[in-house]
N, C-alpha and C positions, 0 to 999 in steps of 0.2 A: 503495500499499501504505499504510495509517494505519500508527500507533505500537504499536498490539496486535497487528495482524498481523505485525508487522516483529519483537517481541519473543517472538512464538507460533513464528516460522520460526527465530528465533535459540533458541531452549530446545529448537527440535526437531533443529537442528543438533547444538547442544552434545550430547544426548543420544547422537544416531549416533555422534558421535566417542568418547563416553564408550564405548559398546557396542562399539565396533571396538575399543577400546584393551583393553578386558576380555575380546573376544575372541583380542586378541593374544597376553595375558597367558596364557592357556589353551593357547594354541598350543605347540608344541614349538619346542624353542630350537635355531634350524640353528646346526652349528658345523660349518666347514670345516677339513680336515687337510690340509693344503698341505705335505707333508714328504719326505726322501727314502727310497725303500722298495728301491731298487737301488743299485748301483754302490757307490763310496768310503765314502758316509757312510749306507747304509743300516742299519745297527745304530744309528747315533744316532737314526734317523727313530723305528724300535721303540722305543727306550727314550723318548722324547718323547712319544709317543704311551701307552706303557704307564702314564709317571707322572701324565698328565694324566687317564687312565681309572680309575687309583687314588684321585685325589682326589674323582672322580664319585662311584664306587662308595661313599665313606666320607657323602657325601652324599645317602644313598639314592637313587641316578641322578638326582639334581637341580640344577640351578644357579639360583638366584635363584628359587625356585619352580618353574622350569621343565624338564619331563624334555627330554633332549638327544637331538637326532637328526645324527647325521654323513656327511656325506659327506667323500670322502678324493680324493687326485690324489698321484700319484706326481711330484715336481719333476724328479727325475733329477739334481739338484744343477746344472741345465744355464739358464743366464740368457736363451738365445734361447728357449727355450718357457715362460719364467717368465709372461709376459703374457697368452698363450694360456690358460696353466693356470689362473691365479687368476682369470679371468674365465669359465671354466667353474664355478667355484664361486660366484662375484659373479652373474651374468646368468643363468647357466642354473639353479643349484641354489638360489639365492635365499638363501643362507647370511648370518646375522646377525652370525654373527663369524668372521674368519679366526685361524687359528692356524700360524703356521710361520715361517721355518723355520731352516735348516741353514746354506745356503749364503749368503755376506752379497749375491752380485750376487743372487740370486733374491730374495733379502729386499727390496732395494731397488727391484725392480719389485713386490712386493706392497705395499710402502709407498706405494709412487705410486698403485695402483690402491685402496688403502684410503681415500687423500686423495681422489680423485677422485670415488670413489663412496660417500664418507661412511659405511665400513664400519669396524667395529670391529678393530683387527687387536692380538695379541698373538705378540710373538717369542719364542719359545722357546729361541734358540739365536744365531743371525747376530749378530755384534759388529759389523756396519757402522756405524761412528761415525755416520751422516747419518740414520739411522733416527730417533734421540735428539738428531739437532742439527738442521739445518735443514728436517728432514720432520717434527719432531716437533708432537703436535695433542692434541687431546681424544680423540681415537679411537684412537690410535697406545700401544701399552705396549710395554715387554721385562722378562722374565722372568729374563734371563740375566747379560748383559756387555757392555760394551762392549769393541772389539778394544784400546783403549788401555788396558783398565785392566789385565788379567795381564801384558802387555807393561810396563808403567810398572811396575808393583810389582817385575817380576822386575828392571827395571835399576836399583830402588832396593837392592833384594838383593845384585844383583853390585856393586855401587858400594861398598856398605859392607863387603864381604869384601875389597875393595883391590884387585880386579880392574881393570886400565887399558886392555886391548887386545882388544876382542874384534871376531869376523865374526859377521854375522847372514845366517841361509839361512832361505828358505820360498818357497811358492809365489807366482807374480804374479798377483796377483788382490788384491781390498779389503781381506779379511782379513789376509791377510801382511803387504803396505803399512803398515794401519794397527796394526797389534801391534807391527811394527819401528818404527814411528814414536813409538807409547810407550814402547816398552823403550829408544830412543836419547834420550828426552826426560827420564827419569830418570837414566841411567847417564852421560850427558853433565854433566848437573845435577850429580852426585857425583863428578865428575874422571874418567870414562872417556872411551875415544876409540873410534870404530867404525869400524875402518879398513879394510872391507869389506861392501857388502851383494851377498848371491847370491841368485839366484832362479832359477827354473825353473816354465814355465807348469802351472797346475791342467787335470790330477791328476798328470802326468808322476811317476813315479816312480825316473826313471835319474839315479841320485846320484853315481854314481862319480866322473864330472869335478870336480862340485863340491867331494867330499872328497879329492879330489888336491891341488885348489886350496887347501884350508883346511891341509892336512897341510905344504906350501911357506910358508904366510903365517906358521905356528906363532903364532896369537894365544893371549893366556892363557887366552880362553874362548870359546866360542861360545854365542849365542842362535839359537834357532828358533821358528818356529810351524808346525806339522803337525798333523794329527789324523786320526782313523779310519785306513784302510788304509794311506793315505801316510806316517804317523806309527808304524806299528809297522813298515814295509820301513826307513825312515830310522834308527831308532834300532838293529837290527838290523845295517843297512849303514855306520853309523858305528861299530859295535863292532867288525864283522870288518874293516873298514881297520885298525884298530889305534890308532885314534885316543880313544877312550874313557879309554886309561890315560895318555895326555899332554896331552890339551886338556879339561877341565871342558866336558859340554855342560848347558847350562840350557835351560829352554823356559817358553813359555806352558804352563799347565795339560791341555792338553787333546793335549799329546803323550804324555801317559801316563794318560789317561783314557779307561777303556773298552778298553784296549788291553794290559794288563800280561799276561794269559794268552797272547797271541801274541807277546809282545815276549821273555818269558822272561827268563833271566838277562841278557841285554842291557842291559836298563833298570835293573838293581839300582845303588841309590846315586843316581841321577839326581836333580835337584833340580827342580821347578817351583812356580810360583803360580797360584794359583787360586781360586777363593770358595767351592770344596767341597775335601773329603778324607776320606779314612778315618779313623778313629778319634775324630772330634767328639765332645765331651762333652757332648751337650746330650739333653733329652729326646724332643724332637721326631724328631731325628736317631735315635735308636735306635728309635722305635715306627714309623718311616717304614721302617727299614731292613728290621725284622721284618716290616712288613705287605706290603711289596714283594716280599721273596724267598719267603715264603708263597703269596703269587697268582701269582708268573709265574716261582717255583724258580730265580730269579736275584738277584745282589746288584746293587743298585743303583750308577748313577754319577752324575756330575754332569748328564748330560743327561735324567737320569729325575726331577731333581729340578728340574730348568726346566721341565719338562711338568707337574709336580705343581704348581710354583707360580706356571705360565700359568693353570691353573685355578683356583687360590687367588684370583688378581686377577681372573678374570672374576666368580668369588663376590663377593668384597667390593663391587664396583661393583653388579653386578645384584642385589644384596641392597638396595643402599642406594636403588636405584629402583624397586624390588619388581616385577624382571624386566622392564623395558620399556627396552629397547636405544637408543631415540629419543634418550632422554633422555641425552645425552654430556656435557654442562658437570655435571652431578649424579653422573654415574658418574666423571668425573674428580675431583673434590672428594674423592668417598670414599675413592679410593684415594691421590690425594694423600696425606691423612692419617692413612693406617694404618701399620700396624708388623705386618709381615707375617712370622707365624712360620712359618718355612722349616727347612728339614733341616739348612739350610747355617749356621742362626744366625740369628736376627732382621735383618731390614733394613726399609728404606722406599725411596720411590720419591722422586726427585728432580722438581722441575718440569717437565723433560724428558721424564719418565716412566723415566728409566734407574735400577736398582736402586744405591742406597748403602750399600757393603757391605765387609766384611773381604775381604781378600786373604791367604789361607792361604799358607804355605811349606812345602812338602811334598817329603820324600824317599821316592823306593821301595824298601820293605823286604818283601822278597817280593813277595806279587802284590797289596801295598797301597800307595795313596798316602799314607804317614804325614804326618799334621802335626805339624810342628816347631818351629812358631811363626807369628806374623803376619806377613807381609809388608808389609801396608799395613792400618793401621785404616780403617775407614770411610771409603772412597775412592769419592769421587765422580767421574765423568766431566765433564770442562769445559762438554760437551754447546753445543759451539762453533758459532754460528749457529741457535740455537734461539729465535724470537721469542715461543715462548708459545702 
């Protein structure tokens, strides 16, 4: 083959690639939603999807210039089924991006599959520290929090209040373990001591024996991490056992987010720390809450915000690469320098792609998680183990 023929062949190949790329940009963006639609976390999965779809509707049904086609899998919050479920979306449905999930154990399997297949993953809830720690990369992002963050912020609050002796109680799984670890780190740094760590298997909600143990220990306060249906039962059982009056209960904000209606008066007065709350005084939150209520006839919670911001992150990255999901490095560069205009207040993403954000101190007043202060300002996860 002579030089001229070689150049012609190269030109033809380049034209073919350009044509394929153009076709790809005209194709629909395949988004795989892997969320809990049944079980303890079902309401959380629905809220996340609602938030994501609200942002999409605001963009005229397109993200990065591409129309969106959804594939959905109910992950059942079951880590044992996670690999099979995520492979349905990656290998069977050929999705361009994964959105999921709530349960930290399931999210870890999703992160591994995303790594192995170089597929974009945006985590709209699960706080498993490793997702933006050892698993971090150009294709993995989180629009929510690390489990360490709200725990650490609550530990700071309790230490500053002069609480010296605390008991922790949570499910024995990644989210619970890491939340308690963050809490202990800040609480002990502030002079407090955790005298007992109580756990029960996920999603067990038989709390009575552990509540009896708390009553016997008589700590100054209790720190807890529960969410969804488990959080409802725990708060009601804690109150029914008479502990609310004598031993103050503090929690990661998921204890009372999306659960207040069911918890009723049992939740009144509880303090929690989280990156979102009711009565935030910013324009974005006001417009978001109005649009969400109008669209879904419901008030939004933190899960809806995280779903909305997952779509925002996807939009920022895809706009920068003109819809080409193969350009992972360019996608990452755009997201890393962005200031994301969220209902929670503006936030950025760290190099490990976890939000750097304010943690609010909230108190339950009626049916609201009323923001009463900042628990921790611009809190960045340490992202231990992330090599970028």
